[in-house]
C-alpha positions in Angstrom: -7.5 16.3 -24.6 -5.5 13.0 -24.9 -7.2 10.4 -27.2 -8.3 7.2 -25.4 -6.4 4.2 -26.8 -8.4 1.7 -28.8 -9.4 -1.5 -26.9 -10.2 -4.6 -28.8 -13.5 -6.4 -28.3 -11.5 -9.2 -26.7 -9.4 -7.6 -24.1 -7.4 -10.7 -23.7 -5.9 -9.9 -27.2 -3.9 -7.2 -25.4 -0.4 -8.0 -23.8 -1.0 -9.8 -20.4 0.9 -8.2 -17.4 -0.2 -10.0 -14.3 -3.2 -11.5 -12.4 -4.3 -10.2 -9.1 -6.7 -11.6 -6.4 -9.9 -10.9 -8.5 -8.6 -9.4 -11.8 -6.3 -9.8 -14.7 -4.1 -6.8 -15.9 -3.4 -6.2 -19.6 -1.4 -3.4 -21.2 -3.6 -0.8 -23.2 -0.6 1.3 -24.1 2.7 2.5 -22.7 0.8 4.7 -20.2 -2.4 2.7 -19.5 -3.5 -0.7 -18.3 -6.9 -2.4 -18.0 -8.2 -4.6 -15.3 -10.8 -7.2 -16.0 -12.5 -9.7 -13.6 -11.2 -13.1 -13.4 -13.7 -15.9 -14.4 -14.2 -16.8 -10.6 -17.2 -16.3 -8.3 -17.6 -12.7 -7.1 -14.8 -11.2 -9.2 -17.2 -9.1 -11.2 -18.7 -7.8 -8.1 -15.4 -7.1 -6.5 -14.3 -5.1 -9.6 -17.5 -3.2 -9.6 -16.8 -2.1 -6.0 -13.2 -1.2 -6.9 -14.4 0.9 -9.8 -16.9 2.8 -7.5 -14.0 3.4 -5.0 -11.7 4.8 -7.6 -14.4 7.0 -9.0 -15.2 8.3 -5.5 -11.5 8.9 -4.6 -10.8 11.0 -7.5 -7.2 12.3 -8.3 -4.6 12.3 -5.6 -0.8 12.4 -5.9 -0.3 9.1 -4.0 -3.1 7.1 -5.5 -3.1 5.3 -8.8 -5.2 7.4 -11.2 -8.3 6.0 -12.8 -8.2 7.1 -16.4 -11.8 5.9 -17.5 -14.0 2.9 -17.4 -14.6 0.5 -20.2 -17.6 -1.8 -20.3 -17.5 -2.4 -16.6 -13.7 -2.6 -16.4 -11.3 0.0 -15.2 -8.5 1.6 -17.2 -5.6 2.9 -14.9 -2.4 4.7 -15.4 0.4 2.3 -15.9 3.1 2.5 -13.3 6.4 0.6 -12.8 5.8 -2.3 -10.4 4.8 -3.1 -6.7 7.1 -1.7 -4.0 7.5 -5.3 -2.7 9.5 -6.2 -5.9 11.9 -3.1 -5.3 12.3 -4.3 -1.6 13.0 -7.9 -2.7 15.6 -6.7 -5.2 17.4 -4.6 -2.4 17.3 -7.6 -0.1 18.8 -9.8 -2.8 21.6 -7.3 -3.0 22.1 -7.8 0.8 21.3 -4.1 1.3 18.6 -2.0 2.9 16.6 0.9 1.4 18.3 4.1 1.2 17.1 6.2 4.1 15.5 9.0 2.1 13.6 6.5 -0.1 12.4 4.7 3.0 11.1 7.9 4.7 9.5 9.0 1.4 7.7 5.8 0.7 6.3 5.7 4.2 5.2 9.3 4.2 3.5 9.0 0.8 1.7 5.8 1.8 0.4 7.3 5.1 -0.2 10.7 3.3 -3.0 9.2 1.2 -4.9 7.6 4.1 -6.8 10.7 5.4 -8.0 11.4 1.9 -9.3 7.8 1.3 -11.0 7.9 4.8 -12.6 11.3 3.9 -14.3 9.6 0.9 -15.8 6.7 3.0 -13.2 4.2 2.1 -10.9 2.1 4.2 -8.1 0.2 2.4 -7.5 -2.4 5.2 -5.2 -4.4 2.8 -2.3 -1.9 2.5 1.0 -3.4 1.9 4.1 -3.3 -0.5 2.2 -5.7 -2.7 -0.4 -3.1 -3.6 1.7 0.1 -3.4 3.1 0.8 -6.9 6.0 2.9 -7.8 5.6 5.5 -10.4 8.3 6.4 -13.0 10.0 8.9 -10.5 10.0 6.2 -7.8 7.1 7.7 -5.7 4.6 5.5 -4.0 1.1 5.2 -5.1 -1.7 3.2 -3.4 -3.5 0.8 -5.7 -5.8 -2.3 -5.8 -8.8 -1.3 -3.7 -10.5 -4.7 -4.0 -9.7 -5.4 -0.3 -11.3 -2.2 0.8 -14.4 -1.2 2.8 -16.8 1.3 1.2 -19.1 3.1 3.5 -18.4 0.8 6.4 -19.4 -2.4 4.6 -17.3 -5.5 5.1 -14.5 -5.9 2.6 -15.0 -8.6 0.0 -11.2 -9.7 0.2 -9.3 -9.9 3.6 -5.7 -9.0 4.2 -2.9 -11.5 5.0 -2.2 -12.5 8.6 0.6 -10.1 8.6 -1.8 -7.2 8.2 -4.5 -7.8 10.7 -4.7 -8.0 14.5 -7.1 -10.9 15.6 -8.9 -8.6 18.1 -9.3 -5.8 15.5 -10.7 -7.7 12.5 -11.1 -6.0 9.2 -14.4 -7.7 8.9 -15.5 -4.9 11.1 -13.7 -2.0 9.6 -12.4 0.8 11.8 -9.6 3.2 12.1 -7.6 0.8 14.1 -8.2 -2.1 11.7 -7.1 0.1 8.8 -3.9 1.4 10.5 -2.6 -2.0 11.6 -1.5 -2.8 8.0 0.5 0.4 7.6 2.4 -0.5 10.6 3.5 -3.8 9.0 4.1 -1.9 5.7 6.5 0.6 7.4 8.3 -2.4 9.0 8.7 -4.2 5.7 9.9 -0.9 3.9 12.8 -0.6 6.3 13.7 -4.2 6.9 12.6 -5.6 3.5 10.8 -8.4 5.5 7.3 -8.9 6.6 6.9 -9.1 10.5 7.8 -12.6 11.6 8.5 -13.9 8.1 9.2 -17.4 9.5 5.8 -17.8 11.1 2.6 -19.2 9.6 -0.8 -17.6 9.9 -1.8 -19.4 13.0 1.5 -18.6 14.8 1.1 -14.9 13.7 -2.5 -14.8 15.0 -1.2 -16.1 18.5 1.7 -13.6 18.7 -0.4 -10.7 17.5 -3.3 -11.5 19.9 -0.8 -11.5 22.8 0.5 -8.1 21.4 3.9 -9.6 20.8 5.4 -7.8 17.9 9.0 -7.6 16.3 11.3 -5.3 18.1 11.1 -1.8 16.4 13.4 0.2 18.7 16.2 0.4 16.2 13.9 1.4 13.2 13.6 4.9 12.2 9.7 4.9 12.3 9.8 2.4 15.1 7.4 4.2 17.3 5.0 4.8 14.5 5.0 1.1 13.7 4.4 0.1 17.2 1.7 2.7 17.7 -0.2 1.3 14.5 0.2 -2.3 15.8 -1.1 -1.3 19.3 -4.2 0.7 18.1 -2.6 3.9 19.3 -4.1 6.3 16.7 -7.5 7.7 16.7 -7.2 9.1 13.2 -5.0 8.5 10.1 -3.9 12.2 10.1 -2.1 11.5 13.4 0.0 8.8 11.8 0.8 11.3 8.9 2.0 13.9 11.5 4.2 11.2 13.3 5.7 10.2 9.9 6.5 13.8 9.1 8.3 14.2 12.3 10.2 11.1 11.6 11.2 12.6 8.3 12.4 15.8 10.1 14.6 13.8 12.4 15.9 11.8 9.5 16.9 14.9 7.7 18.6 16.4 10.7 20.8 13.1 11.0 21.6 13.4 7.3 22.8 17.0 7.6 24.6 16.0 10.7 26.5 13.2 8.9 27.3 15.6 6.0 28.6 18.2 8.5 30.8 15.6 10.1 32.2 14.6 6.8 32.9 18.1 5.9 34.7 18.7 9.2 36.9 15.6 8.5 37.8 16.8 5.1 
């Protein structure tokens, strides 16, 4: 059994990595990080709920692994960085994600949702900011502070890009949970959030009128629109649709390779 790394009495003596909404992240080792609450109101309670969620979720290939708890904090496996950082790097290079990566990240993200739901958890704040890439480039859901546990109202609410005004996350449901993955799939393919030039008020008006970006040219376009329009009754339905999207993408890739072979 792997020995747990030594953690100093004052965790802040460890190398600081980043701050989140409610917690600060420090490096414990090359393979582990520790998350402690910020000295703000409700942060200790938020971290306590996140610890309960991680303990209940248990191991899953597309969820960040809880290694152990330490004096009310959580020690997690250390991964690379948020998916959003990779998408921004790709955008700065004036490119789009490789089709295989895009399909893989979308499938891995939605694949974790039925497991989360089966444990009484709804992560209504899913987005590239809290999807981490592991060292093989696979997507792992993380940061469950903005999650509902056993139907209770989340303590942290998502951005306006991830919530429909008529399906508020304050009243967690399958539809409120699946709205955010629609925006996530959109950002994965385009590298932009929906309506990136709009403020929160403008977004709320557009979404309330069910006016969304055109997704007809996007590979998972139908899945995205179905998430936004509350078209799914269960997360597993979205997983199936994403899998079918992957199959179509693989067919297109094989077709392109065959055409290149014939030309040669």
